[in-house]
C-alpha positions as CSV (number, residue, x, y, z in Angstrom):
1,M,125.4,18.9,60.4
2,S,125.0,18.5,63.9
3,M,128.0,18.3,66.4
4,E,127.9,16.3,69.5
5,T,130.6,18.1,71.1
6,D,129.8,21.6,69.9
7,P,126.1,23.0,70.3
8,R,127.4,25.9,68.3
9,G,127.8,24.0,65.3
10,T,128.6,26.8,62.6
11,R,131.7,27.7,64.6
12,T,133.2,24.3,64.8
13,D,132.5,24.0,61.2
14,A,134.2,27.2,60.3
15,F,137.1,26.1,62.4
16,A,137.4,22.8,60.9
17,A,137.1,24.5,57.3
18,A,140.1,26.8,58.2
19,F,142.0,24.0,59.3
20,R,141.4,22.2,56.3
21,D,142.5,24.9,54.1
22,A,145.4,25.7,55.7
23,I,146.8,22.1,55.6
24,N,145.9,21.8,52.1
25,A,147.7,25.3,51.3
26,R,150.9,24.0,53.1
27,R,150.5,20.6,51.3
28,L,151.0,18.9,54.6
29,T,149.8,15.5,55.8
30,L,148.4,15.1,59.2
31,A,151.3,13.0,59.8
32,R,153.9,15.5,58.9
33,L,152.0,18.0,61.2
34,H,152.1,15.6,63.9
35,E,155.7,15.2,63.8
36,Q,156.2,18.6,63.7
37,L,154.1,19.2,66.8
38,R,155.8,16.4,68.8
39,A,159.2,18.2,67.9
40,R,157.9,21.3,69.7
41,G,156.9,19.2,72.7
42,N,153.1,18.9,71.9
43,S,151.9,15.4,72.6
44,V,148.2,16.0,70.5
45,S,147.8,12.6,68.8
46,M,147.0,11.8,65.1
47,A,143.3,10.9,65.9
48,T,142.8,14.2,67.6
49,L,144.1,16.1,64.6
50,S,141.8,14.1,62.4
51,Y,138.7,15.0,64.6
52,W,139.6,18.7,64.3
53,R,139.9,18.5,60.6
54,S,136.7,16.8,60.2
55,G,134.8,18.7,62.5
56,A,134.0,16.0,64.9
57,R,135.5,17.7,67.6
58,R,137.0,20.9,68.7
59,P,140.1,21.9,70.6
60,E,139.2,22.0,74.6
61,G,141.5,22.2,77.3
62,A,145.1,23.8,78.0
63,Q,147.3,21.6,76.2
64,S,144.8,21.3,73.0
65,L,144.7,25.4,72.9
66,A,148.8,25.3,73.5
67,A,148.8,22.8,70.4
68,L,146.7,25.2,68.5
69,V,149.1,28.1,68.8
70,D,151.8,25.9,67.4
71,I,149.9,24.8,64.4
72,E,149.0,28.5,63.5
73,Q,152.8,29.2,63.6
74,L,153.5,25.8,61.5
75,L,150.9,26.6,59.0
76,D,152.1,30.3,58.5
77,L,148.9,31.8,59.7
78,D,148.2,34.8,61.9
79,D,148.1,34.7,65.4
80,G,144.6,33.8,66.5
81,A,143.5,32.7,63.0
82,L,142.1,29.5,64.0
83,T,141.8,30.1,67.7
84,R,139.1,32.9,67.3
85,L,136.9,30.6,65.3
86,L,136.3,28.4,68.3
87,G,134.0,31.0,70.1
88,A,133.3,30.5,73.8
89,S,134.1,27.0,75.4
90,S,131.3,25.1,76.5
91,R,133.1,23.6,79.8
92,T,135.9,24.6,82.0
93,G,138.4,22.0,80.3
94,P,141.0,20.3,82.7
95,L,141.5,21.9,86.0
96,G,144.1,20.0,87.6
97,P,144.7,20.2,91.3
98,V,144.0,23.1,93.5
99,Q,146.7,23.4,95.6
100,F,148.7,26.3,97.5
101,P,151.5,27.5,95.0
102,V,154.4,26.6,97.7
103,D,155.4,24.4,100.4
104,A,154.8,26.8,103.1
105,E,152.2,26.3,105.8
106,D,152.8,29.5,107.6
107,L,152.4,31.5,104.5
108,E,149.1,29.4,103.7
109,R,147.8,30.3,107.2
110,A,148.2,34.1,106.4
111,V,146.4,33.6,103.2
112,R,143.5,31.8,104.5
113,A,143.3,34.6,107.1
114,A,143.4,37.4,104.4
115,Y,140.5,35.4,102.5
116,A,138.4,35.3,105.6
117,A,138.9,39.2,106.4
118,L,137.9,39.8,102.8
119,G,134.9,37.7,103.0
120,A,136.2,35.2,100.3
121,R,136.0,31.5,99.8
122,Y,139.3,29.5,100.2
123,P,140.3,28.3,97.8
124,N,138.4,30.7,95.4
125,A,135.9,28.9,92.6
126,S,137.8,31.1,90.1
127,R,141.1,30.3,88.1
128,E,143.1,32.5,85.7
129,V,142.9,31.4,82.0
130,T,145.4,33.6,81.0
131,T,147.7,36.2,82.9
132,H,149.7,38.9,81.7
133,S,151.8,40.5,84.3
134,V,154.0,43.6,83.2
135,S,156.4,45.5,85.8
136,D,158.5,48.5,85.5
137,V,161.5,48.8,87.1
138,D,162.9,52.6,88.3
139,A,166.4,54.2,88.4
140,A,167.1,52.8,91.7
141,G,166.7,49.1,90.5
142,N,163.4,48.7,92.3
143,V,159.9,47.6,91.2
144,S,157.8,50.8,90.6
145,V,154.6,49.6,89.2
146,T,152.9,46.2,87.9
147,A,150.2,46.0,85.7
148,I,148.1,42.7,85.6
149,R,145.6,41.6,83.1
150,S,144.0,38.2,83.5
151,V,141.1,36.4,81.6
152,V,139.3,34.6,84.7
153,Q,136.9,31.7,84.7
154,S,134.4,30.6,87.3
155,T,135.1,26.8,87.7
156,T,132.0,25.9,89.7
157,G,128.9,27.9,90.7
158,T,129.0,31.7,90.4
159,V,131.9,33.8,91.4
160,T,131.0,37.7,92.2
161,G,134.5,38.6,93.5
162,I,138.4,37.4,93.1
163,P,140.6,38.3,96.0
164,F,144.3,39.0,95.3
165,L,147.2,39.6,97.8
166,E,150.7,41.1,97.9
167,M,153.0,39.7,100.3
168,T,156.4,40.2,102.0
169,P,157.1,37.4,104.4
170,G,159.4,38.4,107.3
171,V,159.3,42.1,106.3
172,R,156.9,44.8,107.4
173,S,155.7,47.2,104.4
174,P,153.1,49.8,104.0
175,A,150.1,48.6,101.8
176,P,150.9,49.1,98.1
177,I,148.5,51.4,96.1
178,V,146.1,48.8,94.4
179,S,143.8,50.3,91.6
180,A,141.2,48.4,89.6
181,V,141.7,49.5,85.6
182,S,138.8,47.4,84.1
183,G,136.4,44.6,84.6
184,G,135.4,45.5,88.3
185,R,136.3,47.5,91.3
186,I,138.3,47.3,94.8
187,S,135.5,46.6,97.1
188,R,137.3,45.7,100.2
189,R,141.0,45.9,101.2
190,Y,143.1,44.0,103.8
191,S,146.4,44.5,105.6
192,D,147.4,41.9,108.3
193,P,148.5,43.3,111.8
194,Q,152.4,42.4,110.9
195,G,152.2,44.5,107.7
196,E,153.3,41.3,105.9
197,V,150.3,40.6,103.8
198,H,148.0,43.1,101.9
199,G,145.4,42.6,99.5
200,G,141.9,43.4,98.1
201,L,138.8,42.0,96.7
202,F,138.1,42.6,92.9
203,E,134.4,42.9,92.6
204,L,133.5,41.9,89.0
205,D,131.3,43.8,86.9
206,R,129.2,41.0,86.6
207,P,128.7,37.8,88.2
208,L,130.4,34.8,86.6
209,T,128.4,31.5,86.4
210,A,130.7,28.3,85.3
211,P,132.2,28.1,82.8
212,D,131.9,31.9,81.9
213,T,134.9,34.1,81.6
214,A,135.7,37.8,82.0
215,V,138.8,39.9,81.4
216,V,140.0,41.9,84.5
217,E,142.9,44.3,85.1
218,W,144.6,46.2,88.1
219,S,147.6,47.8,88.8
220,V,149.8,47.7,92.0
221,E,152.1,50.6,92.7
222,Y,154.7,50.8,95.6
223,P,154.7,53.8,97.7
224,P,157.5,55.6,99.1
225,G,158.8,53.7,102.4
226,Y,158.0,50.4,100.8
227,P,160.9,47.9,101.2
228,P,163.4,47.7,98.0
229,T,161.7,45.2,95.6
230,R,163.9,43.6,93.3
231,D,161.8,40.9,92.3
232,T,158.6,40.3,90.3
233,G,156.3,37.3,90.1
234,H,152.9,35.8,90.0
235,A,151.6,32.8,91.7
236,V,148.5,30.5,90.7
237,S,146.9,27.8,92.8
238,R,145.3,26.2,89.7
239,Q,146.8,25.3,86.3
240,C,147.0,28.3,83.9
241,R,146.9,28.0,80.2
242,E,149.4,30.8,79.7
243,L,151.3,32.8,82.3
244,L,153.5,35.8,81.1
245,L,155.9,37.9,83.2
246,W,157.5,41.0,81.4
247,T,160.0,43.0,83.7
248,R,161.3,46.2,81.9
249,F,164.3,47.7,83.5
250,H,165.1,51.6,83.4
251,P,168.1,51.8,81.1
252,D,170.2,53.5,84.1
253,A,169.5,50.3,86.3
254,L,170.0,47.3,84.6
255,P,171.1,44.5,86.8
256,D,174.5,42.7,86.9
257,W,172.8,39.4,87.7
258,L,169.4,37.9,87.1
259,E,167.7,34.4,88.0
260,E,164.3,32.9,87.1
261,R,162.8,30.9,90.2
262,V,159.9,28.3,89.7
263,E,158.5,27.3,92.9
264,T,155.9,24.4,93.1
265,P,154.6,22.5,96.1
266,S,157.4,20.1,95.0
267,G,160.2,22.2,95.1
268,L,162.1,25.3,93.9
269,T,164.3,25.5,90.6
270,V,166.7,28.2,90.2
271,T,168.1,29.2,86.6
272,P,170.6,32.3,86.0
273,L,169.5,34.3,83.1
274,T,171.1,37.3,81.0
275,L,170.0,40.5,79.6
276,D,171.9,40.0,76.4
277,G,171.9,43.5,75.5
278,R,168.2,44.0,76.1
279,T,166.5,46.0,78.7
280,S,163.6,43.7,79.7
281,V,163.0,40.2,80.4
282,H,159.8,38.0,79.4
283,Q,159.2,34.6,80.7
284,V,156.2,32.5,79.4
285,R,154.8,29.3,80.7
286,R,152.1,27.1,79.3
287,A,149.9,25.0,81.3
288,F,151.7,26.1,84.4
289,G,150.7,25.6,88.0
290,P,150.2,25.3,90.7
291,G,153.0,27.1,91.5
292,T,155.0,30.5,91.3
293,L,157.1,32.0,88.4
294,S,159.2,34.8,89.3
295,L,162.5,36.9,88.4
296,H,165.2,38.1,90.6
297,W,167.9,40.6,90.2
298,G,170.6,42.5,91.9
299,Y,173.8,44.5,91.6
300,G,177.4,43.8,92.4
301,E,178.1,40.1,93.4
302,R,175.6,37.6,93.1
303,P,174.8,36.4,96.8
304,D,175.5,32.8,97.5
Protein backbone atom coordinates (compact mmCIF):
# COMPACT_ATOMS: atom_id res chain seq x y z
CA MET A 1 0.00 0.00 0.00
CA SER A 2 1.36 3.41 -0.95
CA MET A 3 1.40 6.18 1.65
CA GLU A 4 1.15 9.76 0.45
CA THR A 5 2.87 11.21 3.50
CA ASP A 6 5.69 8.69 3.84
CA PRO A 7 7.85 7.44 0.96
CA ARG A 8 9.17 4.74 3.29
CA GLY A 9 5.76 2.99 3.36
CA THR A 10 6.85 -0.07 5.30
CA ARG A 11 7.89 2.06 8.28
CA THR A 12 4.46 3.69 8.45
CA ASP A 13 2.75 0.30 8.04
CA ALA A 14 4.79 -1.12 10.94
CA PHE A 15 3.95 1.86 13.14
CA ALA A 16 0.23 1.70 12.31
CA ALA A 17 0.09 -2.05 12.96
CA ALA A 18 1.87 -1.71 16.32
CA PHE A 19 -0.40 1.20 17.30
CA ARG A 20 -3.54 -0.80 16.42
CA ASP A 21 -2.29 -3.88 18.29
CA ALA A 22 -1.49 -1.87 21.43
CA ILE A 23 -4.92 -0.21 21.44
CA ASN A 24 -6.66 -3.57 20.97
CA ALA A 25 -4.57 -5.20 23.69
CA ARG A 26 -5.65 -2.51 26.15
CA ARG A 27 -9.27 -2.71 24.89
CA LEU A 28 -9.36 1.04 24.49
CA THR A 29 -11.40 3.08 22.08
CA LEU A 30 -9.81 5.99 20.26
CA ALA A 31 -12.28 8.25 22.05
CA ARG A 32 -11.03 7.07 25.44
CA LEU A 33 -7.38 7.44 24.40
CA HIS A 34 -8.18 10.92 23.15
CA GLU A 35 -9.70 11.83 26.54
CA GLN A 36 -6.64 10.53 28.39
CA LEU A 37 -4.32 12.55 26.15
CA ARG A 38 -6.36 15.72 26.69
CA ALA A 39 -6.12 15.17 30.44
CA ARG A 40 -2.33 15.24 30.02
CA GLY A 41 -2.46 18.49 28.08
CA ASN A 42 -2.02 16.96 24.60
CA SER A 43 -4.42 18.41 22.03
CA VAL A 44 -3.97 15.81 19.28
CA SER A 45 -7.33 15.37 17.52
CA MET A 46 -9.48 12.25 17.14
CA ALA A 47 -9.03 12.50 13.36
CA THR A 48 -5.25 12.49 13.73
CA LEU A 49 -5.34 9.42 15.99
CA SER A 50 -7.51 7.69 13.41
CA TYR A 51 -5.06 8.56 10.62
CA TRP A 52 -2.18 7.15 12.67
CA ARG A 53 -4.07 3.94 13.40
CA SER A 54 -4.97 3.40 9.74
CA GLY A 55 -1.51 4.27 8.43
CA ALA A 56 -2.80 7.17 6.33
CA ARG A 57 -0.45 9.50 8.19
CA ARG A 58 2.44 9.31 10.63
CA PRO A 59 3.26 11.50 13.64
CA GLU A 60 5.33 14.52 12.62
CA GLY A 61 6.37 17.63 14.49
CA ALA A 62 7.04 18.41 18.13
CA GLN A 63 3.45 18.23 19.40
CA SER A 64 2.71 14.90 17.70
CA LEU A 65 5.92 13.32 18.95
CA ALA A 66 5.25 14.58 22.46
CA ALA A 67 1.77 13.01 22.26
CA LEU A 68 3.34 9.74 21.11
CA VAL A 69 5.47 9.59 24.28
CA ASP A 70 2.29 9.88 26.36
CA ILE A 71 0.55 7.27 24.20
CA GLU A 72 3.34 4.78 24.89
CA GLN A 73 2.84 5.32 28.61
CA LEU A 74 -0.96 5.15 28.44
CA LEU A 75 -0.78 1.88 26.49
CA ASP A 76 1.77 0.37 28.90
CA LEU A 77 4.44 0.12 26.21
CA ASP A 78 8.19 0.38 26.63
CA ASP A 79 9.67 3.82 26.03
CA GLY A 80 10.24 4.25 22.29
CA ALA A 81 8.20 1.16 21.32
CA LEU A 82 6.18 3.19 18.80
CA THR A 83 8.57 6.08 18.20
CA ARG A 84 11.39 3.91 16.87
CA LEU A 85 9.07 2.50 14.20
CA LEU A 86 8.75 5.91 12.57
CA GLY A 87 12.25 5.98 11.11
CA ALA A 88 13.72 9.27 9.96
CA SER A 89 11.38 12.18 9.36
CA SER A 90 11.14 13.42 5.81
CA ARG A 91 10.56 17.02 6.91
CA THR A 92 11.70 19.41 9.57
CA GLY A 93 8.26 19.77 11.14
CA PRO A 94 7.00 23.06 12.61
CA LEU A 95 9.97 25.31 13.29
CA GLY A 96 8.29 28.24 14.97
CA PRO A 97 9.87 31.70 15.06
CA VAL A 98 13.61 32.29 15.22
CA GLN A 99 14.16 34.71 18.06
CA PHE A 100 16.87 35.71 20.51
CA PRO A 101 16.02 33.77 23.69
CA VAL A 102 15.77 36.82 25.99
CA ASP A 103 14.83 40.47 25.63
CA ALA A 104 18.34 41.96 25.90
CA GLU A 105 19.64 44.01 22.97
CA ASP A 106 23.18 44.42 24.35
CA LEU A 107 23.50 40.67 24.84
CA GLU A 108 22.21 39.96 21.36
CA ARG A 109 24.76 42.37 19.87
CA ALA A 110 27.52 40.50 21.74
CA VAL A 111 26.24 37.20 20.36
CA ARG A 112 26.15 38.58 16.81
CA ALA A 113 29.77 39.72 17.19
CA ALA A 114 30.78 36.29 18.46
CA TYR A 115 29.09 34.53 15.54
CA ALA A 116 30.85 36.84 13.10
CA ALA A 117 34.22 36.12 14.72
CA LEU A 118 33.56 32.40 14.47
CA GLY A 119 32.60 32.73 10.80
CA ALA A 120 29.07 31.52 11.52
CA ARG A 121 25.79 32.67 10.06
CA TYR A 122 23.42 34.47 12.46
CA PRO A 123 20.99 33.01 13.20
CA ASN A 124 22.39 29.55 12.58
CA ALA A 125 20.42 27.35 10.18
CA SER A 126 20.35 24.47 12.67
CA ARG A 127 17.99 23.74 15.51
CA GLU A 128 18.17 21.53 18.58
CA VAL A 129 15.56 18.79 18.32
CA THR A 130 16.44 17.33 21.72
CA THR A 131 19.01 18.52 24.24
CA HIS A 132 20.10 16.92 27.51
CA SER A 133 22.39 19.03 29.70
CA VAL A 134 23.90 17.43 32.83
CA SER A 135 25.82 19.54 35.35
CA ASP A 136 27.81 18.48 38.43
CA VAL A 137 28.16 20.82 41.41
CA ASP A 138 31.30 20.54 43.55
CA ALA A 139 31.74 20.64 47.34
CA ALA A 140 32.01 24.45 47.24
CA GLY A 141 28.56 24.67 45.69
CA ASN A 142 29.74 25.74 42.22
CA VAL A 143 29.29 24.08 38.84
CA SER A 144 32.42 22.10 37.98
CA VAL A 145 31.48 20.53 34.64
CA THR A 146 28.54 20.39 32.25
CA ALA A 147 28.01 17.73 29.59
CA ILE A 148 25.63 18.52 26.72
CA ARG A 149 24.24 16.01 24.23
CA SER A 150 21.98 17.24 21.41
CA VAL A 151 20.15 15.93 18.40
CA VAL A 152 20.60 18.78 15.92
CA GLN A 153 18.86 19.29 12.60
CA SER A 154 19.49 21.43 9.55
CA THR A 155 16.40 23.55 8.91
CA THR A 156 17.48 24.87 5.51
CA GLY A 157 20.39 24.32 3.16
CA THR A 158 23.54 22.63 4.47
CA VAL A 159 25.04 23.13 7.92
CA THR A 160 28.72 22.32 8.53
CA GLY A 161 29.24 23.82 11.99
CA ILE A 162 27.25 24.91 15.02
CA PRO A 163 28.39 27.79 17.27
CA PHE A 164 27.86 27.71 21.02
CA LEU A 165 28.57 30.34 23.65
CA GLU A 166 29.12 30.67 27.41
CA MET A 167 28.25 34.11 28.77
CA THR A 168 28.78 35.94 32.07
CA PRO A 169 27.19 39.36 31.40
CA GLY A 170 28.88 42.08 33.45
CA VAL A 171 31.46 39.69 34.90
CA ARG A 172 34.95 39.16 33.45
CA SER A 173 35.93 35.48 33.40
CA PRO A 174 38.58 33.25 31.89
CA ALA A 175 37.54 31.04 29.00
CA PRO A 176 36.00 27.75 30.16
CA ILE A 177 37.55 24.51 28.93
CA VAL A 178 35.35 23.29 26.07
CA SER A 179 35.89 19.82 24.63
CA ALA A 180 34.16 18.00 21.79
CA VAL A 181 33.17 14.52 22.95
CA SER A 182 31.48 13.09 19.86
CA GLY A 183 30.03 14.09 16.52
CA GLY A 184 32.68 16.61 15.51
CA ARG A 185 35.51 18.84 16.71
CA ILE A 186 36.05 22.38 17.97
CA SER A 187 37.48 24.12 14.91
CA ARG A 188 37.47 27.72 16.20
CA ARG A 189 37.38 29.40 19.60
CA TYR A 190 36.38 32.92 20.63
CA SER A 191 36.64 35.21 23.64
CA ASP A 192 35.46 38.81 23.55
CA PRO A 193 37.78 41.59 24.80
CA GLN A 194 35.66 42.11 27.94
CA GLY A 195 35.97 38.44 28.92
CA GLU A 196 32.18 38.10 29.18
CA VAL A 197 31.48 35.96 26.11
CA HIS A 198 33.38 32.79 25.23
CA GLY A 199 32.59 30.06 22.77
CA GLY A 200 33.55 27.90 19.86
CA LEU A 201 32.44 26.46 16.56
CA PHE A 202 31.54 22.77 16.70
CA GLU A 203 32.44 21.49 13.23
CA LEU A 204 30.31 18.46 12.41
CA ASP A 205 31.76 15.13 11.31
CA ARG A 206 29.66 15.42 8.17
CA PRO A 207 27.62 18.27 6.66
CA LEU A 208 23.90 18.24 7.39
CA THR A 209 21.49 18.96 4.55
CA ALA A 210 17.91 19.75 5.58
CA PRO A 211 16.13 17.91 7.12
CA ASP A 212 18.99 15.59 8.21
CA THR A 213 19.89 15.21 11.89
CA ALA A 214 23.04 14.37 13.82
CA VAL A 215 23.96 13.71 17.45
CA VAL A 216 26.65 15.93 18.98
CA GLU A 217 28.14 15.96 22.44
CA TRP A 218 30.49 18.35 24.18
CA SER A 219 31.58 19.25 27.71
CA VAL A 220 32.36 22.51 29.49
CA GLU A 221 34.71 22.62 32.49
CA TYR A 222 35.26 25.71 34.62
CA PRO A 223 38.93 26.34 35.49
CA PRO A 224 40.43 27.83 38.67
CA GLY A 225 39.74 31.56 38.77
CA TYR A 226 36.37 31.22 37.10
CA PRO A 227 33.69 33.25 38.92
CA PRO A 228 31.58 31.18 41.36
CA THR A 229 28.82 29.64 39.25
CA ARG A 230 25.65 28.77 41.08
CA ASP A 231 23.30 28.42 38.18
CA THR A 232 22.80 26.04 35.27
CA GLY A 233 20.81 26.66 32.13
CA HIS A 234 20.36 26.31 28.41
CA ALA A 235 19.02 28.73 25.81
CA VAL A 236 17.41 27.94 22.45
CA SER A 237 16.52 30.37 19.68
CA ARG A 238 14.10 27.93 18.01
CA GLN A 239 11.54 25.60 19.52
CA CYS A 240 13.15 22.45 20.94
CA ARG A 241 11.07 19.26 21.10
CA GLU A 242 12.58 18.31 24.45
CA LEU A 243 14.95 20.17 26.76
CA LEU A 244 16.27 18.42 29.87
CA LEU A 245 18.45 20.03 32.54
CA TRP A 246 19.82 17.74 35.26
CA THR A 247 21.77 19.44 38.06
CA ARG A 248 23.56 17.08 40.47
CA PHE A 249 24.78 18.47 43.80
CA HIS A 250 27.73 17.29 45.89
CA PRO A 251 26.27 15.78 49.09
CA ASP A 252 28.29 18.31 51.14
CA ALA A 253 26.88 21.27 49.21
CA LEU A 254 23.13 20.86 49.16
CA PRO A 255 21.68 24.35 48.69
CA ASP A 256 19.42 26.13 51.17
CA TRP A 257 17.23 27.49 48.39
CA LEU A 258 16.54 26.77 44.72
CA GLU A 259 14.59 28.54 42.02
CA GLU A 260 13.72 27.78 38.43
CA ARG A 261 13.82 30.63 35.95
CA VAL A 262 12.13 30.55 32.57
CA GLU A 263 13.01 33.57 30.46
CA THR A 264 11.55 34.28 27.04
CA PRO A 265 11.38 37.37 24.84
CA SER A 266 8.07 38.16 26.60
CA GLY A 267 9.38 38.06 30.17
CA LEU A 268 10.74 36.12 33.16
CA THR A 269 8.98 33.57 35.40
CA VAL A 270 10.62 32.53 38.70
CA THR A 271 9.42 29.44 40.60
CA PRO A 272 10.86 28.29 43.97
CA LEU A 273 11.85 24.61 44.09
CA THR A 274 12.89 22.18 46.83
CA LEU A 275 15.19 19.16 46.89
CA ASP A 276 12.78 17.08 49.02
CA GLY A 277 15.57 14.79 50.22
CA ARG A 278 17.17 14.43 46.80
CA THR A 279 20.68 15.43 45.74
CA SER A 280 19.69 16.49 42.22
CA VAL A 281 17.05 18.44 40.31
CA HIS A 282 15.86 17.69 36.80
CA GLN A 283 13.80 20.08 34.69
CA VAL A 284 12.03 18.96 31.52
CA ARG A 285 10.27 21.06 28.90
CA ARG A 286 8.65 19.88 25.69
CA ALA A 287 8.05 22.14 22.70
CA PHE A 288 10.13 24.79 24.50
CA GLY A 289 11.54 27.96 23.05
CA PRO A 290 12.67 30.42 22.04
CA GLY A 291 13.85 31.01 25.58
CA THR A 292 16.13 30.05 28.44
CA LEU A 293 15.47 27.41 31.10
CA SER A 294 17.74 27.68 34.16
CA LEU A 295 18.21 26.68 37.79
CA HIS A 296 19.66 29.02 40.44
CA TRP A 297 20.62 28.19 44.02
CA GLY A 298 22.34 29.56 47.09
CA TYR A 299 23.22 29.17 50.75
CA GLY A 300 21.81 31.08 53.68
CA GLU A 301 18.91 33.45 53.19
CA ARG A 302 17.43 33.82 49.72
CA PRO A 303 18.23 37.31 48.38
CA ASP A 304 15.29 39.63 47.78
